C-alpha positions as CSV (number, residue, x, y, z in Angstrom):
1,M,-12.8,-5.5,16.5
2,A,-10.0,-7.0,14.3
3,V,-7.0,-8.9,15.5
4,K,-3.9,-6.7,14.7
5,V,-0.4,-8.2,14.5
6,V,2.9,-7.2,13.0
7,A,4.2,-9.8,10.6
8,T,7.9,-9.9,9.7
9,A,9.8,-12.2,7.3
10,T,13.5,-12.2,6.7
11,G,15.3,-14.3,4.2
12,P,17.2,-14.5,0.9
13,D,16.5,-11.9,-1.7
14,R,14.3,-13.3,-4.3
15,P,11.8,-11.6,-6.8
16,D,8.6,-13.3,-5.6
17,A,9.1,-12.9,-1.8
18,L,6.8,-9.9,-1.4
19,T,4.1,-11.6,-3.6
20,C,4.3,-14.8,-1.5
21,F,4.1,-12.8,1.7
22,T,1.1,-10.9,0.5
23,R,-0.7,-13.9,-0.8
24,A,-0.3,-15.8,2.4
25,I,-1.8,-13.0,4.4
26,L,-4.7,-12.4,2.0
27,G,-5.3,-16.2,1.9
28,Q,-6.0,-16.2,5.6
29,G,-8.5,-13.3,5.2
30,G,-6.1,-10.7,6.4
31,T,-5.9,-7.1,5.5
32,L,-2.6,-5.4,5.0
33,G,-1.9,-2.1,6.9
34,G,1.4,-0.3,6.5
35,S,4.0,-2.4,4.8
36,R,7.8,-2.0,4.2
37,S,10.2,-4.2,2.3
38,M,13.9,-3.8,1.6
39,A,16.7,-5.8,0.3
40,V,20.3,-5.4,1.5
41,S,23.3,-7.5,0.4
42,G,21.1,-10.4,-0.8
43,T,18.8,-10.4,2.2
44,T,15.2,-9.3,2.1
45,C,13.2,-8.1,5.1
46,I,9.4,-7.6,4.8
47,S,7.3,-6.2,7.6
48,S,3.6,-5.4,7.6
49,V,0.8,-4.6,10.0
50,V,-1.9,-7.2,9.4
51,F,-5.5,-7.0,10.5
52,L,-7.2,-10.5,10.8
53,P,-11.0,-10.6,11.0
54,D,-12.2,-11.9,14.3
55,G,-15.6,-13.2,13.3
56,A,-18.5,-13.4,15.7
57,S,-16.5,-14.0,18.9
58,A,-13.5,-12.0,20.0
59,S,-12.2,-14.7,22.4
60,V,-8.5,-15.2,23.1
61,D,-8.7,-18.7,21.6
62,T,-10.0,-17.3,18.4
63,A,-7.3,-14.7,18.1
64,A,-4.5,-17.2,19.0
65,E,-5.9,-19.7,16.4
66,K,-5.9,-17.0,13.7
67,I,-2.4,-15.9,14.5
68,A,-1.2,-19.5,14.5
69,K,-2.8,-20.1,11.1
70,L,-1.3,-17.0,9.7
71,S,2.1,-18.0,11.0
72,W,1.8,-21.4,9.4
73,A,0.7,-19.9,6.1
74,L,3.6,-17.5,6.0
75,Q,6.1,-20.2,6.9
76,L,4.7,-22.6,4.3
77,N,4.9,-19.9,1.6
78,L,8.3,-18.6,2.6
79,Q,10.1,-21.8,3.7
80,D,13.6,-20.3,3.5
81,F,12.5,-17.2,5.6
82,L,12.4,-16.5,9.3
83,V,8.8,-15.5,10.1
84,N,7.8,-13.6,13.2
85,L,4.4,-12.4,14.4
86,R,3.8,-10.2,17.4
87,P,0.7,-8.4,18.7
88,A,0.3,-4.8,17.8
89,S,-1.1,-2.1,20.2
90,E,-4.1,-0.8,18.3
91,T,-6.9,-2.9,16.8
92,N,-8.9,-0.4,14.8
93,P,-8.0,-0.8,11.1
94,P,-8.1,2.3,8.9
95,T,-10.9,2.5,6.3
96,V,-10.0,3.1,2.6
97,F,-12.0,6.1,1.6
98,A,-10.7,7.6,-1.6
99,R,-8.7,7.0,-4.8
100,V,-6.6,9.9,-6.1
101,T,-5.4,9.9,-9.7
102,V,-2.8,12.5,-10.7
103,T,-2.2,12.8,-14.5
104,G,0.0,15.1,-16.6
105,A,3.1,15.1,-14.3
106,D,6.3,15.8,-16.1
107,R,8.6,14.3,-13.5
108,M,9.3,10.8,-12.2
109,G,9.1,11.8,-8.5
110,I,5.4,12.6,-8.5
111,L,4.5,9.5,-6.4
112,A,7.0,10.4,-3.7
113,E,5.7,14.0,-3.6
114,L,2.1,12.7,-3.2
115,A,3.1,10.2,-0.5
116,D,5.0,12.9,1.4
117,H,2.2,15.4,1.2
118,V,-0.5,12.9,2.3
119,G,1.7,11.5,5.0
120,S,2.3,14.9,6.5
121,R,-1.4,15.3,7.0
122,S,-1.7,12.0,9.0
123,I,-3.6,10.2,6.2
124,H,-2.5,6.6,5.4
125,L,-1.5,5.5,1.9
126,S,-3.1,2.0,1.3
127,T,-1.8,1.5,-2.2
128,M,0.2,3.5,-4.7
129,R,1.5,3.0,-8.2
130,A,2.9,5.1,-11.0
131,H,3.3,4.6,-14.7
132,T,4.4,6.6,-17.7
133,D,2.7,7.5,-21.0
134,A,3.7,4.5,-23.1
135,S,2.8,6.2,-26.4
136,R,6.0,8.3,-25.9
137,Y,8.1,5.2,-26.5
138,G,8.8,3.6,-29.8
139,A,7.5,0.1,-30.8
140,D,10.8,-1.3,-29.5
141,G,10.2,0.3,-26.0
142,I,13.1,2.7,-26.3
143,E,12.4,6.3,-25.3
144,G,12.9,8.9,-27.9
145,T,12.2,6.8,-31.0
146,D,8.8,8.3,-31.7
147,D,9.3,11.9,-30.6
148,D,11.6,14.0,-28.5
149,E,9.1,14.9,-25.8
150,D,9.6,14.0,-22.2
151,P,7.3,11.3,-20.9
152,L,4.2,12.2,-18.7
153,Y,3.6,10.3,-15.5
154,T,0.4,9.1,-13.9
155,A,0.2,8.3,-10.2
156,V,-2.7,6.5,-8.4
157,I,-3.0,6.3,-4.6
158,T,-5.7,5.1,-2.3
159,L,-6.1,6.8,1.0
160,S,-7.2,5.4,4.3
161,S,-8.0,6.8,7.7
162,H,-9.5,5.9,11.1
163,N,-11.9,8.8,10.6
164,S,-12.7,8.5,6.9
165,S,-16.0,10.4,6.9
166,E,-14.4,13.6,8.3
167,D,-11.0,13.2,6.6
168,G,-12.6,12.8,3.1
169,L,-14.0,16.3,3.1
170,W,-10.9,18.3,3.8
171,I,-8.3,16.0,2.0
172,E,-10.3,16.3,-1.2
173,K,-9.9,20.1,-1.1
174,E,-6.2,19.7,-0.2
175,M,-5.6,17.4,-3.2
176,Y,-7.1,19.9,-5.7
177,E,-5.1,22.7,-4.1
178,L,-1.9,20.6,-4.4
179,A,-2.7,19.9,-8.1
180,D,-2.8,23.7,-8.8
181,K,0.6,24.1,-7.1
182,M,2.1,21.2,-8.9
183,N,0.6,22.0,-12.3
184,V,-1.0,18.5,-12.7
185,N,-4.6,17.2,-13.1
186,V,-6.2,15.4,-10.1
187,T,-9.3,13.2,-10.0
188,F,-10.6,12.5,-6.5
189,E,-12.9,9.5,-6.2
190,R,-14.7,8.7,-3.0
191,L,-14.9,5.0,-2.2
192,V,-17.2,5.1,0.8
193,A,-20.7,6.4,1.1
194,E,-21.2,9.5,3.2
């Protein structure tokens, strides 16, 4: 069983804050669960569920030591931030089980649509990213200099669940049905053996 904590860091808005936060956690062998980051009026707040491996023994001393090391790593990497760690209620990390790639989308909001659809089915998004068809931009990077077509978007998400063996079966079907409704192409890649 993993040690599960919620890590929060609040400090001045700077471009590398999220990167430093993530590197500190990964450097301690942690796994990120759900994360949120926002900046308001020059202040950044980052919050994430973190799963720390417990090794062979699950003693209280081992858990406290891991939490102390994580706290130290976060404070060292984010020296101008207030860092807080607190225990979380559940200690069963979700398993990443699939990568879904959506291509041919003609609208920028495709990533938000996917996240909303998957989230409404109680499946977790572990990672998500979107990019556009760069060939539709000119050599100078300005849209419309090569042709007048609208750009096409590609979105990639990885899905995780506490019951990945069962969830993988029905969510794959859901993704292909969603692709038909949205008029896009979907590739569903299983990342765990059945």
